[in-house]
ZAMARGU-4260 file (C-alpha; in steps of 0.2 Angstrom, whole numbers, plus 5000, padded with zeros to 4 digits):
<rodrens>
0) 5152/4953/5275 | 5134/4948/5277 | 5137/4940/5294 | 5147/4954/5302 | 5132/4967/5295
5) 5117/4956/5302 | 5114/4942/5315 | 5105/4927/5315 | 5089/4927/5326 | 5085/4911/5333
10) 5070/4905/5342 | 5069/4890/5352 | 5052/4880/5356 | 5050/4864/5366 | 5038/4858/5379
15) 5053/4853/5391 | 5060/4867/5398 | 5078/4859/5402 | 5078/4856/5383 | 5075/4874/5379
20) 5087/4879/5392 | 5101/4868/5387 | 5100/4875/5367 | 5098/4894/5372 | 5112/4894/5385
25) 5126/4881/5383 | 5132/4884/5364 | 5142/4899/5361 | 5129/4908/5349 | 5138/4924/5350
30) 5154/4917/5342 | 5143/4912/5327 | 5134/4929/5327 | 5118/4919/5333 | 5106/4928/5344
35) 5093/4918/5354 | 5079/4931/5353 | 5065/4920/5362 | 5060/4904/5370 | 5042/4896/5371
40) 5035/4879/5380 | 5021/4876/5367 | 5015/4879/5351 | 5003/4894/5353 | 5016/4903/5363
45) 5028/4899/5350 | 5018/4906/5336 | 5015/4923/5345 | 5033/4923/5349 | 5038/4920/5331
50) 5027/4935/5324 | 5034/4946/5338 | 5053/4943/5335 | 5052/4937/5317 | 5067/4925/5318
55) 5078/4918/5304 | 5079/4900/5312 | 5066/4891/5322 | 5070/4875/5332 | 5055/4867/5337
60) 5048/4851/5344 | 5037/4840/5334 | 5025/4836/5348 | 5019/4849/5359 | 5003/4853/5369
65) 4991/4867/5361 | 4999/4867/5344 | 5011/4852/5337 | 5026/4855/5326 | 5018/4851/5310
70) 5005/4865/5313 | 5016/4877/5318 | 5028/4873/5304 | 5014/4875/5291 | 5007/4892/5298
75) 5025/4899/5300 | 5030/4895/5282 | 5013/4903/5275 | 5018/4919/5283 | 5037/4919/5284
80) 5041/4907/5269 | 5061/4910/5270 | 5062/4905/5289 | 5072/4890/5293 | 5062/4877/5303
85) 5073/4863/5310 | 5062/4849/5319 | 5068/4840/5335 | 5059/4823/5335 | 5061/4807/5345
90) 5064/4790/5333 | 5045/4785/5334 | 5041/4802/5328 | 5049/4800/5310 | 5033/4798/5300
95) 5029/4816/5307 | 5045/4822/5303 | 5044/4818/5285 | 5029/4826/5285 | 5035/4842/5290
100) 5050/4841/5278 | 5036/4840/5264 | 5028/4854/5272 | 5045/4864/5269 | 5055/4862/5285
105) 5074/4864/5283 | 5082/4850/5293 | 5079/4838/5308 | 5088/4833/5323 | 5083/4816/5330
110) 5083/4814/5349 | 5092/4812/5359 | 5105/4824/5352 | 5120/4832/5358 | 5124/4851/5358
115) 5137/4849/5343 | 5122/4842/5334 | 5112/4857/5337 | 5127/4869/5334 | 5129/4860/5316
120) 5112/4861/5311 | 5109/4878/5316 | 5126/4884/5307 | 5119/4873/5291 | 5103/4884/5293
125) 5113/4899/5295 | 5124/4896/5279 | 5108/4893/5269 | 5100/4910/5275 | 5118/4920/5271
130) 5118/4912/5254 | 5100/4916/5251 | 5104/4934/5257 | 5119/4935/5245 | 5108/4930/5231
135) 5094/4943/5235 | 5108/4955/5236 | 5114/4951/5219 | 5096/4951/5212 | 5094/4968/5220
140) 5109/4975/5212 | 5105/4966/5196 | 5088/4976/5196 | 5097/4992/5200 | 5109/4989/5186
145) 5096/4985/5174 | 5085/5000/5179 | 5100/5011/5176 | 5104/5003/5160 | 5086/5002/5154
150) 5087/5017/5144 | 5104/5011/5135 | 5096/4994/5132 | 5082/5001/5125 | 5090/5013/5112
155) 5103/4999/5107 | 5087/4988/5104 | 5077/5002/5094 | 5093/5005/5084 | 5093/4986/5080
160) 5075/4987/5075 | 5076/5001/5064 | 5091/4994/5055 | 5087/4977/5054 | 5072/4968/5049
165) 5066/4955/5063 | 5050/4944/5067 | 5036/4954/5074 | 5031/4942/5087 | 5048/4940/5095
170) 5051/4959/5093 | 5035/4962/5102 | 5040/4951/5118 | 5057/4960/5119 | 5048/4976/5116
175) 5038/4972/5133 | 5053/4965/5141 | 5062/4981/5140 | 5047/4992/5144 | 5047/5003/5129
180) 5034/5016/5131 | 5026/5015/5115 | 5011/5006/5108 | 5020/4991/5098 | 5010/4996/5081
185) 5006/5010/5070 | 5023/5020/5068 | 5031/5034/5059 | 5051/5036/5060 | 5058/5053/5056
190) 5078/5057/5057 | 5085/5074/5064 | 5102/5081/5059 | 5110/5095/5067 | 5116/5105/5053
195) 5135/5109/5052 | 5136/5101/5069 | 5157/5099/5067 | 5159/5116/5060 | 5150/5123/5075
200) 5156/5112/5090 | 5172/5103/5084 | 5182/5115/5095 | 5170/5114/5110 | 5175/5103/5127
205) 5166/5085/5125 | 5155/5089/5141 | 5149/5105/5132 | 5144/5094/5118 | 5135/5082/5128
210) 5125/5095/5137 | 5120/5103/5119 | 5115/5085/5115 | 5105/5083/5130 | 5097/5099/5128
215) 5092/5095/5109 | 5085/5078/5115 | 5074/5085/5128 | 5067/5099/5117 | 5063/5084/5104
220) 5056/5073/5118 | 5044/5088/5125 | 5039/5094/5107 | 5034/5075/5102 | 5025/5072/5120
225) 5014/5088/5116 | 5006/5077/5100 | 5010/5060/5103 | 5018/5044/5112 | 5037/5043/5107
230) 5055/5039/5109 | 5070/5049/5105 | 5087/5041/5103 | 5104/5045/5096 | 5112/5037/5080
235) 5126/5048/5079 | 5135/5063/5087 | 5123/5074/5076 | 5109/5065/5073 | 5095/5057/5083
240) 5080/5047/5077 | 5061/5050/5082 | 5050/5035/5083 | 5032/5040/5086 | 5015/5032/5086
245) 5006/5040/5072 | 4996/5033/5057 | 4994/5051/5047 | 5008/5058/5037 | 5000/5076/5039
250) 5002/5074/5059 | 5020/5067/5056 | 5025/5083/5047 | 5017/5094/5058 | 5026/5087/5073
255) 5042/5087/5064 | 5040/5106/5059 | 5036/5109/5078 | 5053/5101/5082 | 5063/5111/5070
260) 5055/5128/5075 | 5058/5124/5093 | 5075/5119/5093 | 5079/5136/5083 | 5069/5145/5096
265) 5077/5139/5111 | 5096/5134/5105 | 5098/5146/5089 | 5103/5129/5080 | 5096/5124/5064
270) 5091/5106/5060 | 5087/5095/5045 | 5073/5082/5047 | 5069/5069/5035 | 5052/5059/5037
275) 5049/5041/5032 | 5032/5033/5029 | 5019/5028/5042 | 5020/5009/5045 | 5009/4998/5056
280) 5020/4985/5063 | 5038/4984/5071 | 5045/4974/5057 | 5041/4986/5045 | 5051/5000/5054
285) 5067/4997/5043 | 5057/5003/5029 | 5051/5020/5037 | 5069/5021/5040 | 5076/5020/5024
290) 5064/5032/5017 | 5068/5044/5030 | 5087/5043/5027 | 5082/5046/5008 | 5072/5061/5013
295) 5085/5068/5023 | 5098/5066/5010 | 5088/5079/5000 | 5094/5094/5010 | 5109/5093/4999
300) 5099/5105/4989 | 5095/5116/5003 | 5109/5117/5015 | 5098/5111/5030 | 5086/5121/5041
305) 5070/5111/5034 | 5059/5096/5034 | 5058/5084/5018 | 5046/5069/5017 | 5049/5053/5008
310) 5035/5058/4996 | 5044/5073/4991 | 5057/5064/4984 | 5062/5053/4967 | 5058/5034/4968
315) 5067/5032/4950 | 5084/5024/4956 | 5088/5019/4938 | 5087/5036/4930 | 5103/5043/4925
320) 5108/5061/4925 | 5117/5066/4908 | 5118/5080/4896 | 5118/5079/4877 | 5134/5075/4867
325) 5132/5091/4859 | 5134/5100/4876 | 5149/5089/4882 | 5158/5093/4865 | 5154/5112/4867
330) 5160/5111/4884 | 5175/5101/4880 | 5181/5113/4866 | 5179/5128/4876 | 5189/5120/4890
335) 5204/5116/4878 | 5202/5133/4871 | 5204/5141/4889 | 5187/5148/4886 | 5182/5154/4904
340) 5166/5162/4901 | 5160/5149/4889 | 5164/5135/4901 | 5155/5144/4915 | 5139/5147/4906
345) 5138/5129/4900 | 5139/5122/4917 | 5127/5135/4924 | 5116/5127/4910 | 5119/5109/4917
350) 5116/5113/4935 | 5101/5125/4930 | 5093/5110/4922 | 5095/5100/4936 | 5087/5111/4948
355) 5073/5112/4936 | 5067/5095/4938 | 5053/5089/4948 | 5055/5079/4958 | 5074/5084/4961
360) 5088/5071/4957 | 5094/5060/4970 | 5108/5068/4979 | 5120/5053/4975 | 5116/5056/4956
365) 5121/5073/4957 | 5137/5069/4965 | 5141/5056/4952 | 5137/5068/4939 | 5149/5080/4947
370) 5162/5067/4949 | 5160/5065/4930 | 5164/5083/4925 | 5178/5085/4936 | 5186/5069/4929
375) 5183/5074/4912 | 5193/5092/4916 | 5206/5082/4924 | 5207/5071/4907 | 5207/5085/4897
380) 5222/5094/4908 | 5232/5078/4906 | 5233/5081/4887 | 5242/5097/4890 | 5250/5096/4907
385) 5260/5084/4917 | 5252/5072/4929 | 5259/5080/4944 | 5251/5095/4941 | 5234/5090/4937
390) 5234/5079/4954 | 5231/5095/4962 | 5215/5097/4954 | 5210/5080/4960 | 5216/5084/4977
395) 5203/5098/4977 | 5189/5087/4973 | 5194/5074/4985 | 5196/5086/4999 | 5178/5091/4996
400) 5172/5074/4998 | 5182/5071/5013 | 5174/5084/5024 | 5158/5075/5026 | 5148/5092/5022
405) 5142/5090/5004 | 5129/5101/4997 | 5122/5106/4980 | 5130/5123/4981 | 5147/5115/4987
410) 5147/5102/4973 | 5143/5115/4960 | 5156/5127/4966 | 5168/5115/4967 | 5166/5109/4949
415) 5166/5128/4943 | 5182/5132/4952 | 5191/5116/4945 | 5185/5121/4928 | 5190/5140/4929
420) 5207/5135/4937 | 5210/5123/4922 | 5205/5138/4910 | 5219/5150/4918 | 5232/5136/4917
425) 5227/5136/4896 | 5226/5153/4896 | 5243/5156/4904 | 5249/5143/4892 | 5241/5150/4877
430) 5249/5167/4882 | 5265/5161/4882 | 5264/5153/4866 | 5253/5166/4858 | 5267/5179/4862
435) 5280/5167/4854 | 5269/5166/4839 | 5266/5185/4837 | 5285/5188/4838 | 5288/5174/4825
440) 5275/5185/4814 | 5283/5201/4818 | 5300/5193/4812 | 5291/5186/4797 | 5285/5202/4792
445) 5302/5211/4794 | 5309/5197/4781 | 5296/5199/4770 | 5293/5218/4767 | 5293/5216/4748
450) 5277/5206/4749 | 5260/5212/4749 | 5258/5209/4767 | 5239/5208/4770 | 5231/5203/4787
455) 5225/5189/4777 | 5241/5182/4771 | 5250/5183/4788 | 5235/5175/4798 | 5236/5162/4786
460) 5253/5159/4788 | 5251/5157/4807 | 5235/5145/4806 | 5224/5159/4814 | 5208/5167/4808
465) 5212/5185/4803 | 5200/5194/4817 | 5210/5182/4831 | 5226/5187/4823 | 5223/5204/4822
470) 5217/5206/4841 | 5231/5195/4847 | 5245/5206/4836 | 5238/5221/4845 | 5237/5215/4862
475) 5255/5207/4861 | 5264/5221/4852 | 5251/5235/4857 | 5251/5241/4839 | 5239/5237/4825
480) 5245/5224/4812 | 5243/5239/4798 | 5253/5252/4807 | 5267/5239/4811 | 5269/5236/4793
485) 5269/5253/4788 | 5282/5257/4802 | 5294/5242/4798 | 5294/5248/4779 | 5296/5266/4783
490) 5311/5262/4794 | 5319/5249/4780 | 5317/5264/4770 | 5325/5276/4781 | 5340/5265/4781
495) 5339/5261/4762 | 5339/5281/4759 | 5354/5283/4771 | 5363/5270/4759 | 5359/5279/4744
500) 5346/5269/4736 | 5335/5279/4724 | 5316/5281/4729 | 5310/5269/4714 | 5322/5256/4720
505) 5315/5257/4738 | 5297/5257/4733 | 5300/5241/4723 | 5309/5233/4737 | 5297/5239/4749
510) 5282/5231/4739 | 5276/5247/4733 | 5270/5247/4715 | 5270/5266/4713 | 5284/5278/4718
515) 5271/5292/4720 | 5261/5281/4732 | 5276/5276/4742 | 5282/5295/4744 | 5265/5299/4749
520) 5266/5286/4763 | 5283/5290/4768 | 5279/5308/4771 | 5265/5304/4780 | 5274/5294/4792
525) 5289/5305/4794 | 5283/5322/4789 | 5296/5323/4777 | 5297/5317/4759 | 5310/5306/4754
530) 5322/5318/4746 | 5320/5330/4761 | 5326/5315/4772 | 5340/5311/4762 | 5346/5329/4766
535) 5346/5325/4784 | 5352/5309/4784 | 5370/5313/4788 | 5366/5314/4805 | 5374/5329/4808
540) 5359/5339/4810 | 5343/5333/4819 | 5329/5330/4808 | 5315/5344/4810 | 5301/5332/4815
545) 5301/5317/4827 | 5303/5302/4817 | 5296/5290/4830 | 5280/5282/4824 | 5264/5284/4834
550) 5259/5267/4842 | 5243/5273/4850
</rodrens>
């Protein structure tokens, strides 16, 4: 390929013209893609020829007038070190030949020589030249590849430095090799994360997403350049790491805030930024990165669009979030009874207490607390409901964790929703149970009308407080307990009157000590005295009043 693209240029220098003519004319140089670009008969003329034609190969006699082959070899190689010089030498000149080889001549041919020998040595030089051209071509391609790949190599290396501690001396050498445009000391690192990136851009084509990320990176680079030297490189689809030369946290915070404002101004997107500490050397970059990551995590409380520095976050890894045993007991009791409002108030208190802490608890601790609460809700539900049903509550919690977008508000709302749904299960279940209970109470009342059926007696019979029993009774039957007892007794009295029982007997049977008191209650209920009702009890004549009781 190289031979086809470029011919080899050959110069012939000898003080014997017949030798020059023979070498230049007899061999089929064209067939070998070699062009004789000039000939000369002495050393000085040869030097001028070489300067004009810039040949690749020079065939020269070692003994010539004005300037011999040794001096000419030395001068040629100073100005054109890649020129292949072949010395033509008689046997008696062999010491000169060796000297020429030491000076850098490519090869020699001993006189007398044949045309084949000349062709072979020139082709040997041609092959060496073409091999050098190939190596140069590879070197140029490699340089071009390295130049194109340099940003990627720099990003990969910087990413390695911030994630893994390395030897400062070794890192500095690689730093210089890659040409990273930062001073290799005095750094600050901050992490930039685009808020809700997947929610906004997951439906966009990949090219559009790349354009968005490219514009974000440009804005970050230009903003940083207005303050300090800096490098911006990608860590994830929605996250960049910004490494700057900076010794002052206040300046780092100022640069970060400028980045946040410019991103919003030019793209209408919001970002969250976590700022690490200022460090002096390359090997400390992982420390700054970890602190920046910790600071970024605190956007858990704000839902993004802000700047947090490591100094505003909690350093206490061992502090456990907890609530009092009495609070837990109160919460679980409210949950077991299905008391939605009380559960809601207790959870509000727990979460409000978290927000009152200074500094705020680590997000992972809050997540652990929420997991603990949700687990307790599920365990309580397992006491009353089958596991398959409770798994639905667990799935709701796991779904939130899988989304990857976890904020304080989302965690709080998820726990509340789980709790309120659990309460609704219990309410519904209790609703069915209480309905059964009240109908059992109704049957009990109807079967024991002769007893002194007070509210306390009936409530105690069903292990309920009088107040709760009274409210539940009215809710289920839509009539108060006292009205219901009177109604049932009066209905039973009507039946006994129709069956010709005496009023005194009826009063005693229905738990009334005094006949007169019974008669007053009967008249108030039916608008008739027992005797009047008995007159109309044949059923042939309608009673003068409505015997239906008032259920309001």
